[in-house]
Each structure stands twice: as C-alpha cells, then as structure tokens.
C-alpha positions as CSV (number, residue, x, y, z in Angstrom):
1,M,79.2,98.5,119.8
2,S,81.2,99.4,116.7
3,E,79.7,99.2,113.3
4,V,81.1,96.5,111.0
5,K,79.8,96.7,107.4
6,A,79.1,93.6,105.5
7,G,80.7,93.2,102.1
8,L,84.0,94.7,103.1
9,G,87.3,92.9,103.8
10,Y,89.0,93.7,107.1
11,S,92.6,93.4,108.5
12,E,93.7,92.6,112.0
13,E,95.3,96.1,112.0
14,H,91.7,97.5,111.8
15,E,91.7,98.7,108.2
16,W,88.8,97.9,105.8
17,A,88.9,97.4,102.0
18,A,86.1,97.8,99.5
19,A,86.3,96.4,96.0
20,G,85.5,99.0,93.4
21,G,85.3,98.3,89.7
22,G,88.0,96.1,88.1
23,S,91.2,96.2,90.1
24,L,90.4,99.3,92.3
25,V,90.1,98.9,96.1
26,R,89.2,101.7,98.5
27,I,90.8,101.6,102.0
28,G,90.1,103.2,105.3
29,I,90.1,102.5,109.0
30,T,87.2,100.7,110.8
31,D,84.7,102.2,113.1
32,F,86.3,100.2,115.9
33,A,89.7,101.8,115.2
34,Q,88.3,105.4,115.1
35,N,86.5,104.8,118.3
36,L,89.7,103.7,120.0
37,L,91.7,106.6,118.6
38,G,89.2,109.3,119.6
39,D,89.1,112.7,117.8
40,I,91.2,112.4,114.6
41,V,93.3,115.6,114.1
42,F,95.7,114.6,111.2
43,V,96.0,111.9,108.6
44,E,99.3,111.3,106.8
45,F,98.9,109.1,103.7
46,P,101.1,108.0,100.8
47,E,101.1,110.0,97.6
48,A,99.4,108.8,94.4
49,G,101.7,106.4,92.6
50,A,103.2,105.0,95.8
51,A,103.6,101.2,95.9
52,L,102.1,99.6,99.0
53,E,102.9,96.2,100.5
54,A,100.3,94.2,102.4
55,N,100.6,94.5,106.2
56,Q,103.2,97.3,105.9
57,P,102.8,100.9,107.1
58,M,101.4,103.3,104.6
59,G,101.1,106.4,106.8
60,T,100.0,107.6,110.2
61,I,96.8,108.8,111.8
62,E,97.0,111.2,114.7
63,S,94.3,111.8,117.3
64,V,94.2,113.9,120.4
65,K,95.3,110.7,122.3
66,T,98.0,109.2,120.1
67,V,99.7,108.7,116.8
68,S,99.2,105.3,115.1
69,D,100.5,103.7,112.0
70,L,98.2,103.0,109.1
71,F,98.8,99.6,107.5
72,S,97.9,98.6,104.0
73,P,95.7,95.5,104.0
74,L,96.7,94.8,100.3
75,T,99.6,95.1,98.0
76,G,99.1,97.6,95.2
77,K,99.7,101.1,93.8
78,V,98.0,104.2,95.2
79,T,95.8,105.7,92.5
80,Q,94.0,108.3,94.6
81,V,94.1,109.8,98.1
82,N,91.3,111.4,100.0
83,E,92.5,115.0,100.0
84,A,89.4,116.1,101.9
85,L,91.1,114.7,105.0
86,L,93.8,117.3,104.8
87,D,91.3,120.0,105.8
88,A,88.8,117.8,107.6
89,P,90.5,114.7,109.2
90,E,87.4,114.4,111.5
91,L,85.6,112.8,108.5
92,V,87.4,109.6,109.7
93,N,85.4,109.8,112.9
94,S,82.1,110.9,111.5
95,D,82.0,108.6,108.4
96,P,84.8,106.0,108.5
97,Y,83.2,103.8,105.8
98,G,82.2,106.7,103.6
99,E,83.6,110.2,103.4
100,G,86.5,109.2,105.7
101,W,88.1,106.7,103.3
102,I,91.9,107.2,103.1
103,V,93.3,105.8,99.8
104,E,92.3,104.0,96.6
105,V,94.7,101.3,95.4
106,E,95.1,99.4,92.2
107,V,95.8,95.7,92.9
108,D,97.1,93.1,90.5
109,G,94.1,91.1,89.3
110,D,90.5,91.4,90.4
111,A,89.7,93.7,93.4
112,A,86.9,91.5,94.6
113,E,89.2,88.5,94.8
114,A,91.9,90.5,96.6
115,V,89.3,91.7,99.2
116,K,88.1,88.1,99.8
117,E,91.6,87.2,101.1
118,L,90.9,89.5,104.1
119,L,88.8,88.9,107.1
120,S,85.0,88.8,106.4
121,A,82.7,91.1,108.5
122,E,81.8,88.1,110.7
123,Q,85.4,87.2,111.2
124,Y,86.4,90.8,112.0
125,E,83.5,91.1,114.5
126,A,84.7,87.9,116.3
127,F,88.3,89.3,116.3
128,I,87.3,92.6,117.9
129,S,84.9,90.9,120.3
130,A,87.8,88.9,121.7
131,K,89.8,92.1,122.5
C-alpha cells in the first residue's frame, strides 16, 4: 500500500503539494506514482522563474521503465528547484515527500488556500484505490 500523507493536497496526475509559509508551495510526486514508475533515473524540471499553469506539463520524469510527464497541480511561478535530483534522482524513490521534492512555486494568494483546492489525503486514497 502506498503512503499518502495527511495535510498535503493531491492531484489526479499523482503530484502532491505542501503549503509553506505565505504563498510558497512545494511540489513532488506521490509515493503511489514513484512505485508505479520504478527506479527513477532522471528528472527534468522547469527553471527557477518559469511560469506554471495548473494541470499543464512542467517537466518529465524518467525511470528504467518509462518517461512520464510531470504536471503542475497549481498555477504559479517556480522559485526553487531541487537541484539534488540532478545527481541523485533516486531521492524521488527513497523519500518522495521529503528529499525527493521537485519544485517550489509561488502562488497568487495564500498557499494553504491554494492547496485546499486539491484533493485531500482521503480523497486521493479513494482515487488510487479505485485504480
């Protein structure tokens, strides 16, 4: 069974979003997604300063099995990328909700309110259980 962390927002494309302070949101892929992908070998993410649109591709993630698009769960501007993934993409496998985060985004308004618009942990668990 995949881990679904409480307090995060989730997308149907299997990304998670965690509200930081103010208008900052950290984004990564879920444990469910990294389990499906298998061993992650490369992550391509947008550059800092890039504008992201909700539900639109923001990069790709490559595993030994496949290459998949990464989708932004929120609209905003990239403020930081996890450069550790350039040398250690396997962090997405070992710690998808921690060291394996992908980008940090500044949203318009309050981050917590933006994250509340996504699926809750309970809704996401129901969504992946139906798969």
